[in-house]
N, CA and C of each residue as an Amber inpcrd file, in Angstrom:
protein
   735
 142.7470000  85.4540000  53.0770000 144.1710000  85.7570000  53.2940000
 145.0480000  84.6750000  52.6720000 144.5830000  83.4060000  52.8450000
 145.3430000  82.2820000  52.3010000 145.4000000  82.3470000  50.7810000
 144.2490000  82.7570000  50.1630000 144.1870000  82.8680000  48.7000000
 145.1410000  83.9490000  48.1900000 145.2210000  85.0400000  48.9420000
 146.1180000  86.1350000  48.5610000 147.5670000  85.6730000  48.6080000
 147.9240000  84.9150000  49.6450000 149.2810000  84.4050000  49.7800000
 149.6220000  83.4700000  48.6270000 148.6690000  82.6140000  48.2670000
 148.8830000  81.6790000  47.1530000 149.0960000  82.4490000  45.8630000
 148.2840000  83.5150000  45.6750000 148.3940000  84.3390000  44.4670000
 149.7830000  84.9670000  44.3560000 150.2920000  85.4780000  45.4860000
 151.6130000  86.1180000  45.4640000 152.7260000  85.1070000  45.2130000
 152.5770000  83.9230000  45.7710000 153.5740000  82.8730000  45.5390000
 153.6110000  82.5080000  44.0570000 152.4280000  82.3480000  43.4550000
 152.3450000  82.0200000  42.0170000 152.9550000  83.1480000  41.1800000
 152.6560000  84.3850000  41.5730000 153.1850000  85.5480000  40.8530000
 154.7080000  85.5920000  40.9030000 155.2730000  85.3440000  42.0800000
 156.7310000  85.3550000  42.2450000 157.3750000  84.2630000  41.4040000
 156.7540000  83.0770000  41.4130000 157.2830000  81.9650000  40.6100000
 157.2450000  82.3100000  39.1340000 156.1310000  82.9280000  38.7100000
 155.9820000  83.3130000  37.2940000 157.0440000  84.3350000  36.8860000
 157.2170000  85.3560000  37.7360000 158.1870000  86.4040000  37.4170000
 159.6090000  85.8510000  37.3910000 159.9110000  84.9450000  38.3200000
 161.2440000  84.3480000  38.3500000 161.4950000  83.5280000  37.0950000
 160.4730000  82.7630000  36.6980000 160.5850000  81.9420000  35.4920000
 160.7200000  82.8030000  34.2520000 159.9550000  83.9040000  34.2190000
 159.9850000  84.8280000  33.0760000 161.3630000  85.4650000  32.9410000
 161.9060000  85.9240000  34.0660000 163.2200000  86.5740000  34.0400000
 164.3050000  85.5770000  33.6320000 164.1600000  84.3190000  34.0950000
 165.1370000  83.2930000  33.7190000 165.0940000  83.0480000  32.2090000
 163.8740000  83.0400000  31.6380000 163.7520000  82.8510000  30.1880000
 164.4300000  83.9920000  29.4470000 164.2290000  85.2050000  29.9190000
 164.8610000  86.3720000  29.2950000 166.3780000  86.2370000  29.2990000
 166.9330000  85.8880000  30.4540000 168.3880000  85.7760000  30.5860000
 168.9260000  84.6750000  29.6900000 168.1910000  83.5440000  29.6180000
 168.6180000  82.4400000  28.7500000 168.6360000  82.8730000  27.2890000
 167.5810000  83.5750000  26.8580000 167.5280000  84.0670000  25.4780000
 168.7030000  85.0160000  25.2110000 168.9570000  85.8830000  26.1880000
 170.0250000  86.8750000  26.0400000 171.3970000  86.2110000  25.9660000
 171.6550000  85.2920000  26.8820000 172.9500000  84.6110000  26.9060000
 173.2050000  83.8210000  25.6220000 172.1290000  83.2890000  25.0410000
 172.2590000  82.5070000  23.8090000 172.1320000  83.3710000  22.5540000
 172.0440000  84.7070000  22.7660000 171.8650000  85.6510000  21.6440000
 170.6810000  85.2530000  20.7670000 169.6160000  84.7910000  21.4310000
 168.4140000  84.3330000  20.7120000 167.4660000  85.5080000  20.5000000
 167.7460000  86.3050000  19.4740000 166.9220000  87.4830000  19.2090000
 165.5170000  87.0930000  18.7940000 165.3750000  85.9710000  18.0800000
 164.0400000  85.5180000  17.6550000 163.1850000  85.1680000  18.8630000
 163.7980000  84.4980000  19.8410000 163.0570000  84.1470000  21.0450000
 162.5980000  85.3770000  21.8060000 163.4700000  86.3800000  21.9240000
 163.1100000  87.6180000  22.6240000 162.0200000  88.3820000  21.8800000
 162.1310000  88.4640000  20.5470000 161.1260000  89.1790000  19.7600000
 159.7800000  88.4670000  19.8240000 159.8020000  87.1360000  19.8200000
 158.5600000  86.3550000  19.9290000 157.8860000  86.6100000  21.2690000
 158.6880000  86.6550000  22.3250000 158.1590000  86.9360000  23.6560000
 157.5610000  88.3380000  23.7210000 158.2340000  89.2930000  23.1060000
 157.7330000  90.6670000  23.0690000 156.3950000  90.7440000  22.3310000
 156.3150000  90.0890000  21.1780000 155.0670000  90.0840000  20.3960000
 153.9230000  89.4570000  21.1850000 154.2230000  88.3800000  21.9090000
 153.1970000  87.7030000  22.7170000 152.6590000  88.6180000  23.8010000
 153.5600000  89.3120000  24.4900000 153.1470000  90.2270000  25.5600000
 152.3220000  91.3890000  25.0210000 152.7070000  91.8820000  23.8380000
 151.9560000  92.9830000  23.2310000 150.5470000  92.5440000  22.8510000
 150.4240000  91.3400000  22.2950000 149.1100000  90.8210000  21.8870000
 148.2070000  90.5920000  23.0880000 148.7880000  90.1690000  24.1980000
 148.0110000  89.9040000  25.4150000 147.8360000  91.1640000  26.2540000
 148.3900000  92.2780000  25.7310000 148.3140000  93.5580000  26.4400000
 148.8870000  93.4520000  27.8510000 149.9970000  92.7080000  27.9540000
 150.6780000  92.5430000  29.2370000 151.7790000  93.5820000  29.3860000
 152.1360000  93.8520000  30.6190000 153.2310000  94.7870000  30.8630000
 154.5520000  94.2260000  30.3570000 155.3770000  95.0830000  29.7820000
 156.6640000  94.6580000  29.2340000 157.7730000  95.2280000  30.1130000
 158.6660000  94.3660000  30.5580000 159.7260000  94.8030000  31.4640000
 160.8270000  95.5350000  30.7130000 161.5320000  96.3910000  31.4380000
 162.6690000  97.0920000  30.8360000 163.7590000  96.0930000  30.4370000
 163.8240000  94.9640000  31.1530000 164.8270000  93.9400000  30.8410000
 164.6570000  93.4220000  29.4240000 163.4080000  93.1540000  29.0230000
 163.1440000  92.6120000  27.6890000 163.5740000  93.5960000  26.6180000
 163.2120000  94.8680000  26.7740000 163.6220000  95.8880000  25.7960000
 165.1530000  95.9860000  25.7360000 165.7730000  95.9500000  26.9110000
 167.2310000  96.1200000  26.9660000 167.9520000  94.9570000  26.2990000
 167.5280000  93.7340000  26.6000000 168.1900000  92.5670000  26.0130000
 168.0570000  92.5570000  24.4910000 166.8890000  92.9550000  23.9960000
 166.7070000  93.0250000  22.5400000 167.6370000  94.0870000  21.9550000
 167.6700000  95.2560000  22.5980000 168.5220000  96.3550000  22.1090000
 169.9980000  95.9480000  22.1040000 170.4060000  95.1220000  23.0630000
 171.8040000  94.7250000  23.1820000 172.2490000  93.7530000  22.0940000
 171.3730000  92.8260000  21.6940000 171.8370000  91.7620000  20.7910000
 171.3240000  91.8740000  19.3600000 170.3590000  92.7610000  19.1130000
 169.8800000  92.8940000  17.7400000 170.9530000  93.5210000  16.8460000
 170.9350000  93.1380000  15.5820000 171.8580000  93.7400000  14.6170000
 171.2110000  94.9290000  13.9080000 169.9610000  95.2040000  14.2580000
 169.2210000  96.3250000  13.6740000 169.4950000  97.5800000  14.5080000
 170.3300000  98.4740000  14.0010000 170.7330000  99.6680000  14.7570000
 169.5330000 100.5210000  15.1570000 168.5950000 100.7280000  14.2350000
 167.4430000 101.5820000  14.5240000 166.5630000 100.9730000  15.6090000
 166.3930000  99.6480000  15.5670000 165.5970000  98.9750000  16.5980000
 166.2770000  99.0930000  17.9560000 167.5860000  98.9240000  17.9530000
 168.3550000  99.0410000  19.1830000 168.1860000 100.4280000  19.8010000
 168.3540000 101.4680000  18.9940000 168.1930000 102.8390000  19.4860000
 166.7760000 103.0930000  19.9770000 165.8020000 102.5470000  19.2470000
 164.3900000 102.7230000  19.6100000 164.1160000 102.1750000  21.0060000
 164.6520000 100.9830000  21.3040000 164.3520000 100.3660000  22.5890000
 165.1690000 100.9850000  23.7310000 166.3810000 101.4360000  23.4450000
 167.1110000 102.1890000  24.4670000 166.3290000 103.4570000  24.8350000
 165.8110000 104.1310000  23.8150000 165.0310000 105.3560000  24.0590000
 163.7400000 105.0500000  24.8050000 163.1240000 103.9090000  24.4910000
 161.9030000 103.5090000  25.1930000 162.1650000 103.3530000  26.6850000
 163.2780000 102.7230000  27.0180000 163.6410000 102.5360000  28.4380000
 163.8680000 103.8820000  29.1130000 164.6000000 104.7710000  28.4360000
 164.9150000 106.0900000  28.9970000 163.6470000 106.9180000  29.2230000
 162.7000000 106.8020000  28.2960000 161.4760000 107.6130000  28.3680000
 160.4270000 107.0410000  29.3210000 160.3640000 105.7060000  29.4370000
 159.2500000 105.0980000  30.1670000 159.6430000 104.3360000  31.4310000
 160.9180000 104.0750000  31.6060000 161.3340000 103.2260000  32.7250000
 162.3790000 103.9070000  33.6000000 162.2280000 105.1700000  33.8340000
 163.1810000 105.9040000  34.6590000 163.2340000 105.3000000  36.0630000
 164.4630000 105.1850000  36.5800000 164.7180000 104.6540000  37.9210000
 164.4810000 103.1470000  38.0230000 164.2390000 102.4630000  36.8940000
 164.1190000 101.0140000  36.8860000 165.3990000 100.4100000  36.3120000
 165.5860000  99.0840000  36.4630000 166.8090000  98.4610000  35.9340000
 167.0460000  98.7990000  34.4670000 168.2740000  99.0350000  34.1360000
 168.7550000  99.2950000  32.7760000 168.4940000 100.7160000  32.2830000
 167.9000000 101.5650000  33.1190000 167.6800000 102.9620000  32.7160000
 169.0100000 103.6660000  32.4580000 169.8970000 103.6400000  33.4490000
 171.1660000 104.3640000  33.3090000 172.0730000 103.7150000  32.2700000
 171.9930000 102.3750000  32.1300000 172.7840000 101.6990000  31.1020000
 172.3140000 102.1090000  29.7020000 171.0140000 102.3040000  29.5480000
 170.4860000 102.7550000  28.2530000 170.9200000 104.1890000  27.9660000
 170.9460000 105.0190000  28.9940000 171.4600000 106.3840000  28.8370000
 172.8990000 106.3490000  28.3250000 173.7090000 105.4610000  28.9030000
 175.1100000 105.3660000  28.5090000 175.2460000 104.9150000  27.0520000
 174.4520000 103.9310000  26.6460000 174.4940000 103.4690000  25.2590000
 174.1380000 104.6100000  24.3020000 173.0990000 105.3660000  24.6250000
 172.6650000 106.4740000  23.7650000 173.6990000 107.5990000  23.7550000
 174.3000000 107.8640000  24.9160000 175.3350000 108.9050000  24.9930000
 176.5260000 108.5470000  24.1150000 176.9660000 107.2900000  24.1730000
 178.1030000 106.8500000  23.3680000 177.7860000 106.9050000  21.8780000
 176.5580000 106.5040000  21.5210000 176.1670000 106.5320000  20.1060000
 176.1850000 107.9600000  19.5710000 175.6050000 108.8930000  20.3320000
 175.5540000 110.2820000  19.8720000 176.9300000 110.9310000  19.8680000
 177.8300000 110.4680000  20.7300000 179.2080000 110.9380000  20.6760000
 179.8670000 110.4870000  19.3780000 179.6200000 109.2300000  19.0000000
 180.2130000 108.6760000  17.7800000 179.7480000 109.4080000  16.5270000
 178.4710000 109.8270000  16.5110000 177.9540000 110.5250000  15.3160000
 178.1400000 112.0370000  15.4350000 178.8870000 112.4580000  16.4650000
 179.2230000 113.8810000  16.6880000 178.0210000 114.7660000  17.0160000
 176.9510000 114.1620000  17.5500000 175.8340000 114.9570000  18.0560000
 176.1250000 115.2230000  19.5320000 177.0570000 116.1390000  19.7710000
 177.5600000 116.3350000  21.1280000 176.5380000 116.9650000  22.0700000
 175.6230000 117.7690000  21.5300000 174.6010000 118.3810000  22.3850000
 173.7340000 117.3040000  23.0180000 173.2820000 116.3510000  22.2000000
 172.4610000 115.2540000  22.7120000 173.2780000 114.3560000  23.6290000
 174.5250000 114.0740000  23.2390000 175.3940000 113.2170000  24.0540000
 175.6110000 113.8320000  25.4380000 175.8830000 115.1340000  25.4960000
 176.1010000 115.8050000  26.7810000 174.8650000 115.7060000  27.6630000
 173.6920000 115.8330000  27.0450000 172.4420000 115.7300000  27.8010000
 172.2910000 114.3470000  28.4290000 172.5980000 113.3080000  27.6650000
 172.5260000 111.9390000  28.1960000 173.5560000 111.7220000  29.3030000
 174.7740000 112.2200000  29.1080000 175.8070000 112.0420000  30.1320000
 175.4110000 112.7420000  31.4320000 174.8230000 113.9260000  31.3200000
 174.3950000 114.6450000  32.5380000 173.2790000 113.8850000  33.2530000
 172.3880000 113.2610000  32.4820000 171.3250000 112.4610000  33.0900000
 171.8950000 111.2450000  33.8150000 172.9970000 110.7120000  33.2850000
 173.6660000 109.5920000  33.9670000 174.1600000 110.0450000  35.3420000
 174.7540000 111.2350000  35.4040000 175.2270000 111.7550000  36.6980000
 174.0610000 111.9550000  37.6510000 172.9330000 112.4240000  37.1190000
 171.7530000 112.6540000  37.9540000 171.1740000 111.3470000  38.4840000
 171.3470000 110.2670000  37.7130000 170.8020000 108.9710000  38.1350000
 171.5230000 108.4160000  39.3580000 172.7800000 108.8310000  39.5510000
 173.6000000 108.4010000  40.6860000 173.7540000 106.8750000  40.7450000
 173.6620000 106.2350000  39.5810000 173.8620000 104.7880000  39.4980000
 175.3610000 104.5080000  39.5810000 175.7870000 103.8840000  40.6640000
 177.2180000 103.6800000  40.8980000 177.8900000 102.8290000  39.8230000
 177.1060000 102.0410000  39.0810000 177.6840000 101.1690000  38.0610000
 178.1230000 101.9380000  36.8100000 177.4850000 103.0800000  36.5530000
 177.7860000 103.7870000  35.2950000 178.1490000 105.2600000  35.4640000
 177.9600000 105.8160000  36.6560000 178.1380000 107.2550000  36.8140000
 179.5710000 107.6910000  36.4950000 180.5580000 106.8410000  36.7780000
 181.9430000 107.2030000  36.4520000 182.1380000 107.3280000  34.9430000
 181.4270000 106.4830000  34.1920000 181.5130000 106.5620000  32.7330000
 180.8150000 107.8230000  32.2150000 179.8140000 108.2910000  32.9800000
 179.1690000 109.5530000  32.6320000 180.1490000 110.7120000  32.7390000
 180.9220000 110.7330000  33.8190000 181.9620000 111.7560000  33.9740000
 182.9920000 111.6530000  32.8530000 183.4350000 110.4240000  32.5590000
 184.4510000 110.2260000  31.5220000 183.9480000 110.7340000  30.1680000
 182.6720000 110.4980000  29.8760000 182.0990000 110.9660000  28.6120000
 182.0780000 112.4820000  28.5120000 181.6440000 113.1340000  29.5840000
 181.6250000 114.6070000  29.6080000 183.0300000 115.1770000  29.4280000
 183.9730000 114.6440000  30.1820000 185.3560000 115.1400000  30.1090000
 185.9210000 114.9500000  28.7080000 185.6670000 113.7790000  28.1300000
 186.1760000 113.4870000  26.7890000 185.6530000 114.4350000  25.7390000
 184.3670000 114.7560000  25.8000000 183.7690000 115.6730000  24.8190000
 184.3840000 117.0570000  24.9450000 184.4760000 117.5660000  26.1720000
 185.0150000 118.9140000  26.3570000 186.5000000 118.9920000  25.9760000
 187.2480000 117.9360000  26.2560000 188.6570000 117.9250000  25.8440000
 188.7610000 117.8930000  24.3210000 187.8700000 117.1470000  23.6740000
 187.8780000 117.0640000  22.2170000 187.6180000 118.4130000  21.5710000
 186.8030000 119.2420000  22.2460000 186.4940000 120.5740000  21.7340000
 187.4320000 121.6440000  22.2960000 188.4770000 121.1950000  22.9640000
 189.4830000 122.0920000  23.5470000 188.8700000 123.0730000  24.5390000
 187.7540000 122.6820000  25.1530000 187.1390000 123.5120000  26.1830000
 187.6710000 123.0320000  27.5400000 188.9060000 123.4320000  27.8460000
 189.5880000 122.8970000  29.0140000 189.0120000 123.4180000  30.3300000
 188.3660000 124.5820000  30.2980000 187.7240000 125.0770000  31.5230000
 186.6340000 124.1030000  31.9710000 185.7780000 123.7140000  31.0150000
 184.7020000 122.7790000  31.3330000 185.2630000 121.3960000  31.6690000
 186.2760000 120.9570000  30.9120000 186.8770000 119.6440000  31.1700000
 187.4610000 119.5870000  32.5810000 188.1910000 120.6160000  32.9650000
 188.8080000 120.6430000  34.2960000 187.7670000 120.7160000  35.4150000
 186.6470000 121.3930000  35.1270000 185.5520000 121.4590000  36.1080000
 185.0380000 120.0540000  36.4160000 184.7930000 119.2560000  35.3590000
 184.2620000 117.9010000  35.5560000 185.3310000 116.9520000  36.0950000
 186.5900000 117.1840000  35.7360000 187.6740000 116.3730000  36.3110000
 187.7330000 116.5750000  37.8210000 187.6600000 117.8340000  38.2560000
 187.6950000 118.1310000  39.6920000 186.5120000 117.4980000  40.4210000
 185.3240000 117.5830000  39.7980000 184.1290000 116.9690000  40.3900000
 184.2900000 115.4600000  40.5140000 184.8420000 114.8630000  39.4500000
 185.0390000 113.4100000  39.4610000 186.0060000 113.0000000  40.5650000
 187.1450000 113.6860000  40.6520000 188.1570000 113.3230000  41.6430000
 187.6700000 113.5620000  43.0710000 186.8200000 114.5710000  43.2630000
 186.2380000 114.8000000  44.5860000 185.3320000 113.6440000  44.9930000
 184.5480000 113.1550000  44.0190000 183.5820000 112.1000000  44.3050000
 184.2070000 110.7010000  44.2780000 185.2020000 110.5220000  43.3880000
 185.8160000 109.1960000  43.2310000 187.3490000 109.3000000  43.3090000
 187.8930000 109.6130000  44.4770000 189.3480000 109.7820000  44.6000000
 190.1300000 108.5250000  44.2150000 189.4890000 107.3550000  44.3190000
 190.1520000 106.0950000  43.9330000 189.3770000 105.4080000  42.8170000
 188.7050000 106.1980000  41.9890000 187.8720000 105.6580000  40.9250000
 188.6760000 105.0420000  39.7950000 187.9700000 104.4230000  38.8480000
 188.6480000 103.7020000  37.7640000 189.4010000 104.6370000  36.8130000
 189.0160000 105.9240000  36.7920000 189.7120000 106.8760000  35.9170000
 190.5790000 107.8670000  36.6890000 190.5910000 107.7620000  38.0250000
 191.2400000 108.7980000  38.8470000 192.7460000 108.8850000  38.6110000
 193.4020000 107.7400000  38.4630000 194.8480000 107.7450000  38.2660000
 195.2180000 108.4840000  36.9740000 194.4870000 108.1800000  35.9080000
 194.7290000 108.8260000  34.6120000 194.4510000 110.3290000  34.6820000
 193.3310000 110.7160000  35.3200000 192.9480000 112.1280000  35.3770000
 193.8980000 112.9290000  36.2710000 194.3840000 112.3080000  37.3430000
 195.3500000 112.9980000  38.2150000 196.6490000 113.2890000  37.4590000
 197.0970000 112.3230000  36.6430000 198.3020000 112.5330000  35.8370000
 198.1120000 113.6760000  34.8690000 196.9170000 113.7240000  34.2550000
 196.6190000 114.8050000  33.3120000 196.6310000 116.1610000  33.9980000
 196.0690000 116.2130000  35.2100000 196.0720000 117.4730000  35.9600000
 197.4920000 117.9050000  36.3040000 198.3500000 116.9530000  36.6730000
 199.7420000 117.2770000  36.9950000 200.4630000 117.8420000  35.7770000
 200.2100000 117.2450000  34.6050000 200.8230000 117.7520000  33.3710000
 200.3120000 119.1460000  33.0510000 199.0110000 119.3570000  33.3110000
 198.3790000 120.6380000  33.0120000 199.0510000 121.7730000  33.7780000
 199.4910000 121.4760000  35.0270000 200.0520000 122.5370000  35.8740000
 201.5840000 122.5060000  35.9420000 202.2120000 121.5880000  35.1880000
 203.6610000 121.4500000  35.2960000 204.4310000 122.2660000  34.2730000
 203.7110000 122.9500000  33.3860000 204.4150000 123.7680000  32.3990000
 203.6770000 125.0830000  32.1690000 204.4260000 126.0550000  31.6700000
 203.8120000 127.3460000  31.3510000 203.0760000 127.2090000  30.0230000
 201.8370000 127.5980000  30.0000000 201.0550000 127.4400000  28.7780000
 201.5720000 128.3720000  27.6850000 201.7120000 127.8040000  26.4980000
 202.2070000 128.5700000  25.3600000 201.1090000 129.4780000  24.8220000
 201.4900000 130.6770000  24.4400000 200.5290000 131.5890000  23.8130000
 200.7760000 131.6200000  22.3140000 199.7110000 131.8730000  21.5720000
 199.8090000 131.8360000  20.1200000 198.7240000 132.7310000  19.5160000
 198.8600000 132.9690000  18.2230000 197.8690000 133.7550000  17.4800000
 196.8910000 132.7920000  16.7910000 195.6180000 133.1610000  16.7900000
 194.5900000 132.3640000  16.1230000 193.6300000 133.2780000  15.3760000
 192.8280000 132.6610000  14.5250000 191.7820000 133.3960000  13.7980000
 190.4540000 133.0730000  14.4520000 189.7950000 134.0790000  15.0000000
 188.4860000 133.8590000  15.6150000 187.3950000 134.0970000  14.5800000
 186.4630000 133.1210000  14.4910000 185.3820000 133.2320000  13.4930000
 184.0060000 133.2920000  14.1330000 183.9290000 133.1430000  15.4430000
 182.6240000 133.2090000  16.0860000 182.7290000 133.2930000  17.5900000
 181.7130000 133.8970000  18.2140000 181.6390000 134.0010000  19.6700000
 180.1670000 133.8850000  20.0570000 179.8340000 132.8960000  20.8750000
 178.4350000 132.6000000  21.1700000 178.2090000 132.3930000  22.6630000
 177.0300000 132.7620000  23.1240000 176.6390000 132.4270000  24.4910000
 176.1110000 130.9930000  24.5480000 175.5910000 130.5310000  23.4030000
 175.0600000 129.1760000  23.3190000 176.1490000 128.2080000  22.8730000
 176.4060000 127.1760000  23.6810000 177.3940000 126.1740000  23.3050000
 176.9460000 125.4340000  22.0430000 175.6330000 125.2160000  21.9190000
 175.1070000 124.5050000  20.7460000 175.4400000 125.2540000  19.4610000
 175.2780000 126.5790000  19.4710000 175.5990000 127.3770000  18.2770000
 177.0900000 127.3230000  17.9630000 177.9050000 127.3690000  19.0160000
 179.3540000 127.2870000  18.8160000 179.7410000 125.9260000  18.2360000
 179.1160000 124.8700000  18.7430000 179.4130000 123.5240000  18.2510000
 178.9910000 123.3620000  16.7920000 177.8710000 123.9840000  16.4270000
 177.4170000 123.8940000  15.0390000 178.4240000 124.5440000  14.0910000
 178.9330000 125.7260000  14.4840000 179.9440000 126.3680000  13.6360000
 181.2350000 125.5550000  13.6340000 181.5960000 125.0050000  14.7890000
 182.7860000 124.1560000  14.8720000 182.6920000 122.9990000  13.8760000
 181.5490000 122.3140000  13.8640000 181.3560000 121.1650000  12.9670000
 181.4460000 121.5820000  11.5030000 180.8490000 122.7360000  11.1860000
 180.8590000 123.2160000   9.7970000 182.2800000 123.3620000   9.2840000
 183.1500000 123.9810000  10.0730000 184.5200000 124.2470000   9.6120000
 185.4380000 123.0450000   9.8300000 185.0860000 122.1800000  10.7910000
 185.8360000 120.9310000  10.9510000 185.6360000 120.0600000   9.7130000
 184.4000000 120.0410000   9.2100000 184.0950000 119.2510000   8.0080000
 184.8040000 119.7920000   6.7630000 185.2310000 121.0610000   6.8320000
 185.9880000 121.6480000   5.7210000 187.4930000 121.4790000   5.9190000
 187.8610000 120.6990000   6.9350000 189.2580000 120.3560000   7.2300000
 190.0840000 121.5090000   7.7960000 189.4240000 122.4990000   8.3880000
 190.1640000 123.5600000   9.0770000 190.6160000 123.0580000  10.4560000
 191.7210000 123.6000000  10.9540000 192.2200000 123.2700000  12.2880000
 191.4620000 124.1230000  13.3060000 190.2120000 123.7410000  13.5360000
 189.3030000 124.5620000  14.3350000 189.2220000 124.0220000  15.7660000
 189.0110000 124.9170000  16.7320000 188.8660000 124.4930000  18.1270000
 187.9790000 125.4760000  18.8710000 187.5010000 125.0560000  20.0420000
 186.6200000 125.8770000  20.8740000 187.3530000 126.3470000  22.1260000
 187.0640000 127.5730000  22.5310000 187.6080000 128.1340000  23.7750000
 186.4550000 128.7810000  24.5320000 186.3910000 128.5480000  25.8360000
 185.3760000 129.2330000  26.6450000 186.0420000 130.3380000  27.4450000
 185.5650000 131.5750000  27.2610000 186.0640000 132.7130000  28.0220000
 184.8760000 133.4020000  28.6760000 184.8500000 133.3300000  29.9940000
 183.7050000 133.8120000  30.7680000 182.4470000 133.1010000  30.3010000
 181.4250000 133.8470000  29.8190000 180.1860000 133.1710000  29.4230000
 180.1100000 132.9000000  27.9280000 181.2080000 133.1350000  27.2050000
 181.1810000 132.9900000  25.7450000 181.9800000 131.7720000  25.2720000
 181.4080000 131.0750000  24.2840000 182.0970000 129.9780000  23.5970000
 182.6290000 130.5350000  22.2760000 183.9530000 130.5040000  22.1160000
 184.5730000 131.1350000  20.9530000 185.1560000 130.0800000  20.0170000
 184.8890000 130.2670000  18.7250000 185.3480000 129.3280000  17.7040000
 186.5740000 129.9320000  17.0240000 187.6800000 129.1900000  17.0430000
 188.9290000 129.7190000  16.4870000 189.5970000 128.6970000  15.5630000
 190.4490000 129.2090000  14.6950000 191.1690000 128.3700000  13.7360000
 192.6660000 128.6400000  13.8480000 193.4370000 127.5580000  13.9200000
 194.8940000 127.6700000  13.8520000 195.5580000 128.1500000  15.1300000
 196.8410000 127.7780000  15.2590000 197.6810000 128.2450000  16.3670000
 199.0180000 128.6580000  15.7620000 199.1530000 129.9580000  15.5300000
 200.3140000 130.4960000  14.8100000 201.3050000 131.1280000  15.7880000
 202.5850000 130.8940000  15.5510000 203.6190000 131.4270000  16.4540000
 203.8130000 132.9240000  16.3030000 203.5850000 133.4430000  15.1040000
 203.7680000 134.8850000  14.8880000 202.4910000 135.5090000  14.3390000
 202.3420000 136.7920000  14.5900000 201.1750000 137.5120000  14.0810000
 201.1960000 137.5510000  12.5530000 202.3710000 137.6040000  11.9770000
 202.4950000 137.6450000  10.5180000 201.9630000 136.3490000   9.8870000
 202.2600000 135.2220000  10.5080000 201.7310000 133.9440000  10.0140000
 200.2060000 133.9390000  10.0630000 199.6750000 134.4470000  11.1660000
 198.2230000 134.4980000  11.3160000 197.6060000 135.4350000  10.2750000
 198.2630000 136.5550000  10.0290000 197.7520000 137.5320000   9.0660000
 197.7430000 136.9380000   7.6460000 198.7760000 136.1980000   7.3110000
 198.8390000 135.5670000   5.9860000 197.7220000 134.5370000   5.8130000
 197.4730000 133.7650000   6.8670000 196.3880000 132.7910000   6.7870000
 195.0420000 133.4900000   6.6820000 194.8720000 134.5810000   7.4510000
 193.6030000 135.3070000   7.4440000 193.2630000 135.8110000   6.0390000
 194.2580000 136.2810000   5.2920000 194.0210000 136.7610000   3.9270000
 193.4750000 135.6400000   3.0450000 194.0770000 134.4720000   3.1580000
 193.6300000 133.3170000   2.3620000 192.2300000 132.8910000   2.8020000
 192.0120000 132.8620000   4.1170000 190.7300000 132.4300000   4.6740000
 189.5870000 133.3340000   4.2160000 189.8070000 134.6540000   4.2420000
 188.7470000 135.5910000   3.8860000 188.3850000 135.5420000   2.4020000
 189.3120000 135.0550000   1.5840000 188.9890000 134.8650000   0.1670000
 188.1170000 133.6320000  -0.0300000 188.3010000 132.6480000   0.8570000
 187.5690000 131.3850000   0.7150000 186.2360000 131.3830000   1.4580000
 186.1530000 132.1320000   2.5630000 184.9560000 132.0890000   3.4080000
 184.4000000 133.5070000   3.6150000 183.1280000 133.6540000   3.3690000
 182.4930000 134.9800000   3.4660000 181.8970000 135.2050000   4.8580000
 182.7450000 135.1540000   5.8930000 182.2850000 135.4330000   7.2480000
 183.3020000 136.3310000   7.9360000 182.8730000 137.1090000   8.9240000
 183.8210000 137.9550000   9.6610000 184.8570000 137.0900000  10.3880000
 186.1040000 137.5410000  10.4040000 187.1720000 136.8120000  11.0990000
 188.2590000 137.8020000  11.4940000 188.9050000 137.5580000  12.6170000
 189.9410000 138.4770000  13.0800000 190.9830000 137.7070000  13.8990000
 192.1250000 138.3590000  14.0820000 193.2480000 137.7310000  14.7800000
 193.1040000 137.9730000  16.2910000 193.3510000 136.9040000  17.0620000
 193.3490000 137.0230000  18.5300000 194.6470000 136.4040000  19.0520000
 195.0010000 136.7690000  20.2790000 196.2340000 136.2640000  20.8760000
 195.9180000 135.7270000  22.2590000 196.3260000 134.5150000  22.5320000
 196.0680000 133.9530000  23.8530000 196.5450000 132.5240000  23.9560000
 196.1550000 131.8540000  25.0610000 196.5770000 130.4790000  25.3060000
 195.7790000 129.5340000  24.4110000
């Protein structure tokens, strides 16, 4: 029994010393020290902590290495330290490169993690993506969820103001050109990206179970009809005029 106690004391001292070394390397932005430690652990076939992967991912200037280690934490260290923070880093990266399907998946996993340190940022990410795609039904759904859970949260004041503005005026109706209607949000987003890259004023609308891709907001039907004629000469896809908010 005494030997077991001694073993645990030595183990605790070792782990404390190891973690202190990691933090020192991280604080000093010593990427070489962290990489050397990682190589040593791999050669000795020792377990590698999520902290080591995370610190390397945070301070390395190698983008691919950083993404690799964030993904390693997400795949192998679920429910351990830095799991939800790695999800947030990956979600933000995929938002920046406009891979919204992957970003949404990471943000939803952040909400599932229930990590109080980052879950509010998970809500903010979801809301931001849906607002960017003009999918206000989905955005308002997540805003309501956020305000229910975090009535005094870091984003609550801003989101409450937005909700007040949303309901303080009569929504304007306009004519648009619809170019697609999908049950799959991913398919709608793909078409959105295609025409966004061609510099069209494209946006997404969700109506019931369909995600609809539309272009332009015209005050008169005649304006919409004139644009449609030009559009159909340039693009070989079905398109028609719709009227709504």
